[in-house]
C-alpha positions as CSV (number, residue, x, y, z in Angstrom):
1,M,33.2,111.4,152.6
2,K,32.3,108.1,151.2
3,S,28.9,106.2,151.3
4,W,28.6,102.4,151.8
5,S,25.6,100.2,151.3
6,V,27.1,96.9,152.0
7,P,29.1,97.3,155.2
8,Q,31.6,94.9,156.5
9,V,32.3,94.5,160.2
10,D,35.5,93.2,161.6
11,G,35.7,93.1,165.2
12,N,34.5,96.6,166.6
13,A,35.5,98.3,163.2
14,W,34.1,98.7,159.6
15,R,36.4,97.3,157.2
16,F,36.2,99.6,154.1
17,R,37.7,98.9,150.8
18,G,36.6,101.9,148.9
19,L,39.4,104.1,148.8
20,T,42.2,104.0,146.1
21,E,45.8,104.5,147.2
22,K,45.5,107.8,145.7
23,Q,42.6,109.0,147.8
24,F,44.2,107.4,150.9
25,N,47.4,109.5,150.3
26,I,45.2,112.8,150.4
27,L,44.1,111.8,153.8
28,A,47.4,110.4,155.1
29,G,50.2,111.8,157.1
30,P,50.5,115.1,159.1
31,Q,48.5,117.8,157.6
32,T,48.3,121.7,158.2
33,V,44.7,121.4,158.3
34,P,43.5,117.9,159.6
35,T,41.4,115.6,157.2
36,F,39.3,112.9,157.9
37,L,37.3,110.1,156.3
38,F,33.7,110.3,156.8
39,L,32.0,107.0,156.2
40,V,28.2,106.9,156.0
41,V,26.5,103.6,156.2
42,V,23.2,103.9,153.9
43,P,20.5,101.6,153.0
44,P,21.1,99.6,150.0
45,N,18.1,101.2,148.2
46,P,19.0,104.9,147.8
47,R,15.0,105.8,148.0
48,N,15.5,104.9,151.8
49,Y,18.6,106.9,152.4
50,T,16.6,109.9,153.9
51,R,13.1,110.7,155.3
52,A,12.1,114.4,155.0
53,D,9.2,116.4,156.2
54,A,8.4,119.9,157.4
55,Q,10.0,119.3,160.9
56,R,13.2,117.5,159.9
57,L,15.4,115.7,157.5
58,Q,16.2,112.3,158.9
59,I,19.3,110.2,157.5
60,H,19.7,106.7,157.6
61,Y,21.8,104.9,159.0
62,A,24.9,106.5,160.4
63,A,28.3,108.2,159.8
64,Y,31.6,107.4,161.3
65,W,35.0,109.2,161.0
66,V,38.6,108.4,161.0
67,S,41.9,110.1,160.8
68,F,45.0,108.7,159.0
69,E,47.4,111.4,160.0
70,D,49.6,108.7,161.7
71,Q,49.7,106.6,158.7
72,P,52.2,106.8,155.9
73,K,51.5,107.5,152.4
74,F,52.0,105.1,149.6
75,P,55.2,105.9,148.0
76,D,53.8,105.4,144.4
77,P,50.1,105.5,144.6
78,S,47.7,104.2,142.2
79,G,44.3,105.3,141.2
80,D,43.2,101.8,140.5
81,R,44.5,100.0,143.5
82,H,42.2,100.0,146.5
83,V,43.4,99.9,150.1
84,P,41.4,98.5,152.8
85,V,41.0,101.0,156.0
86,T,39.6,100.4,159.4
87,V,37.0,102.8,160.7
88,P,36.2,102.3,164.5
89,Q,32.5,101.9,165.2
90,E,33.3,104.1,168.3
91,N,33.9,106.9,166.2
92,L,30.1,107.4,165.6
93,L,29.8,111.0,164.1
94,T,27.5,112.9,166.6
95,V,27.0,116.5,167.4
96,D,29.6,116.3,169.9
97,S,32.1,114.5,167.9
98,L,31.8,116.9,164.9
99,T,32.1,119.9,167.3
100,A,35.3,118.2,168.6
101,L,36.8,117.6,165.1
102,C,35.9,121.2,164.1
103,E,37.7,122.5,167.2
104,G,40.9,120.4,166.5
105,R,40.3,117.9,169.2
106,F,39.3,114.4,169.1
107,A,39.7,111.1,170.9
108,S,37.9,107.7,170.7
109,Q,34.3,107.5,172.4
110,D,35.8,105.6,175.5
111,G,38.5,107.9,175.8
112,A,41.2,105.2,175.7
113,R,43.0,106.7,172.9
114,V,43.5,110.4,172.1
115,R,44.7,110.8,168.5
116,F,45.0,114.7,168.1
117,V,44.7,117.7,170.3
118,R,45.5,120.9,169.0
119,T,46.6,123.7,171.5
120,P,45.8,127.2,171.0
């Protein structure tokens, strides 16, 4: 999970430059247990991240997810070099999408691309 207070948009996706090659390699390629990058877009001022009262905890702004299981790993990863990654804005983290991720099935919001479906 990464937080980001200065988001950059490229078309319909976030263009995130906060992963090192070593971090990317942890998430990339086929995994026994699927791994995801969760990107949380937050306000620039940390005091505005959340609002809480006795009824709820409200988080500002939103979180998005992406899988890199179909991406190759860097052969000689560096902990210093950063790699830009694309996180589709359609991959908004919601109750339904989080449930689907935990159950081993997920797809883009528009259903155009199924990336992974685990069978029982």
